[in-house]
C-alpha positions in Angstrom: 24.8 -64.5 -37.6 22.9 -63.0 -40.5 24.2 -59.9 -42.3 21.1 -59.4 -44.4 19.9 -55.8 -44.2 16.4 -54.9 -43.1 14.2 -52.7 -45.3 14.9 -49.7 -43.0 18.7 -50.3 -43.3 18.4 -50.4 -47.1 16.5 -47.1 -47.2 18.9 -45.4 -44.8 21.9 -46.7 -46.8 20.5 -45.1 -50.0 19.4 -41.9 -48.3 22.8 -41.2 -46.6 24.5 -41.5 -50.1 22.3 -38.8 -51.7 24.4 -35.8 -52.7 22.5 -33.4 -50.4 22.9 -35.8 -47.4 26.7 -36.1 -47.9 27.1 -32.6 -46.7 26.2 -32.1 -43.0 22.9 -30.3 -42.5 24.5 -27.8 -40.0 28.0 -27.2 -41.1 30.2 -27.5 -44.2 31.7 -30.9 -43.4 31.4 -33.4 -46.3 31.5 -37.2 -46.3 32.3 -39.4 -49.2 29.9 -42.1 -48.1 27.4 -40.0 -46.2 27.1 -39.5 -42.5 26.0 -42.2 -40.1 24.5 -39.9 -37.5 20.8 -39.0 -37.8 19.2 -36.3 -35.7 15.8 -37.9 -35.3 14.0 -34.8 -34.2 14.8 -32.9 -37.4 15.2 -35.9 -39.7 18.7 -34.9 -40.9 22.1 -36.4 -41.4 24.9 -34.7 -39.4 28.6 -35.0 -38.9 30.1 -36.1 -35.5 30.7 -32.5 -34.3 27.1 -31.4 -35.1 25.8 -34.7 -33.5 27.4 -33.7 -30.2 26.0 -30.2 -30.5 22.5 -31.5 -31.1 22.8 -33.8 -28.2 23.8 -30.9 -26.0 20.3 -29.6 -26.6 18.7 -33.0 -26.0 18.0 -33.6 -29.6 17.8 -37.3 -30.1 20.6 -38.6 -32.4 20.9 -42.2 -33.6 23.9 -43.8 -35.3 23.1 -45.9 -38.4 25.8 -48.5 -37.4 24.9 -48.8 -33.7 21.1 -48.3 -33.6 18.0 -50.0 -34.9 15.7 -48.0 -37.0 12.0 -48.7 -37.5 10.8 -48.5 -41.1 8.8 -45.4 -40.2 11.9 -43.6 -38.9 13.7 -44.4 -42.1 10.8 -43.2 -44.3 10.6 -39.9 -42.4 14.1 -39.2 -43.7 12.9 -39.2 -47.3 12.5 -35.9 -49.0 8.9 -36.6 -50.0 8.1 -37.1 -46.3 9.7 -33.8 -45.2 13.1 -35.3 -44.2 16.7 -35.1 -45.4 19.1 -32.3 -45.5 17.7 -30.6 -48.5 14.2 -30.3 -47.0 15.8 -29.1 -43.7 17.6 -26.4 -45.7 14.3 -25.2 -47.1 12.5 -25.1 -43.8 15.0 -24.1 -41.1 17.3 -21.9 -43.3 14.5 -20.7 -45.5 14.9 -17.0 -44.6 18.5 -17.1 -45.7 19.8 -16.8 -49.2 22.6 -19.2 -50.2 25.2 -16.5 -49.9 23.9 -15.5 -46.4 23.9 -19.1 -45.3 27.4 -19.8 -46.5 28.6 -16.8 -44.5 26.8 -17.8 -41.3 27.0 -21.6 -41.3 30.0 -22.9 -39.3 32.9 -24.0 -41.4 34.9 -27.2 -41.2 37.3 -25.7 -38.7 34.6 -24.3 -36.4 34.9 -25.2 -32.7 32.2 -26.8 -30.6 31.1 -23.5 -29.1 30.4 -22.0 -32.5 28.5 -25.1 -33.6 26.4 -25.2 -30.5 25.6 -21.5 -30.9 24.6 -22.1 -34.5 22.4 -25.1 -33.5 20.7 -23.0 -30.8 20.1 -20.1 -33.2 18.7 -22.3 -36.0 16.6 -24.9 -34.0 16.0 -23.6 -30.6 15.4 -19.9 -31.5 14.1 -20.8 -35.0 15.7 -17.6 -36.3 15.6 -18.6 -39.9 12.6 -20.8 -39.9 10.3 -20.1 -42.9 7.1 -20.6 -41.0 5.9 -23.3 -38.7 4.2 -25.8 -40.8 5.4 -24.3 -44.1 8.1 -25.3 -46.5 9.8 -23.1 -49.0 9.5 -24.3 -52.6 12.1 -23.9 -55.3 10.7 -20.6 -56.6 10.6 -19.1 -53.1 6.8 -19.5 -52.6 5.6 -21.0 -49.3 3.3 -23.9 -49.0 1.4 -24.1 -45.8 0.8 -27.4 -44.1 -2.5 -27.9 -42.3 -2.2 -27.7 -38.6 -3.8 -30.4 -36.5 -5.8 -29.1 -33.6 -4.1 -30.2 -30.4 -6.5 -31.9 -27.9 -5.5 -31.2 -24.4 -7.2 -32.6 -21.3 -8.6 -29.1 -20.6 -10.2 -29.0 -24.1 -11.7 -32.4 -23.6 -13.1 -31.5 -20.2 -14.6 -28.3 -21.7 -16.1 -30.3 -24.6 -17.6 -32.8 -22.2 -19.0 -30.1 -20.0 -20.6 -28.3 -23.0 -21.9 -31.6 -24.4 -24.2 -31.8 -21.3 -25.6 -28.4 -22.0 -23.8 -26.7 -19.2 -23.0 -23.1 -19.7 -19.7 -21.8 -18.5 -21.0 -18.2 -18.3 -22.5 -19.0 -15.0 -19.1 -19.8 -13.6 -16.9 -17.0 -15.1 -15.6 -14.3 -12.9 -16.8 -10.8 -13.5 -14.1 -8.4 -14.8 
């Protein structure tokens, strides 16, 4: 049986040992070697308690020791690709100053209910989100990311209909 690490495992091993990833993204828990739990939806490293809280909201969490990661998943955790705990702090806690965050963020002794409430407030309610598609920079300015237009089946049908020169005005209800 080979113990040779894949490229993804090497990337993840380095990333989890970065100083910003040795502190849980959602509480004050610290780990000497970095956390082995990754919340895939938000590309963050979390402690076991926060892992359970994320799973309570159906956020997918993978364990570095028990799961297989594709190279793309590992690369999404890189800061330059919008992942990691530091980037998460900029985006999801962007409306909070460091002092506000330290007062609100659950401490090491927080119970599961407090952590679940915090996860709900931050990720489900997006209470402190800078802006969808924006990331706060070091000087506080916000960079906007370009939004991709979502193509739905209704949009495609309308485009196909209009492509044939059909006019929807004939079919609209009078108001």
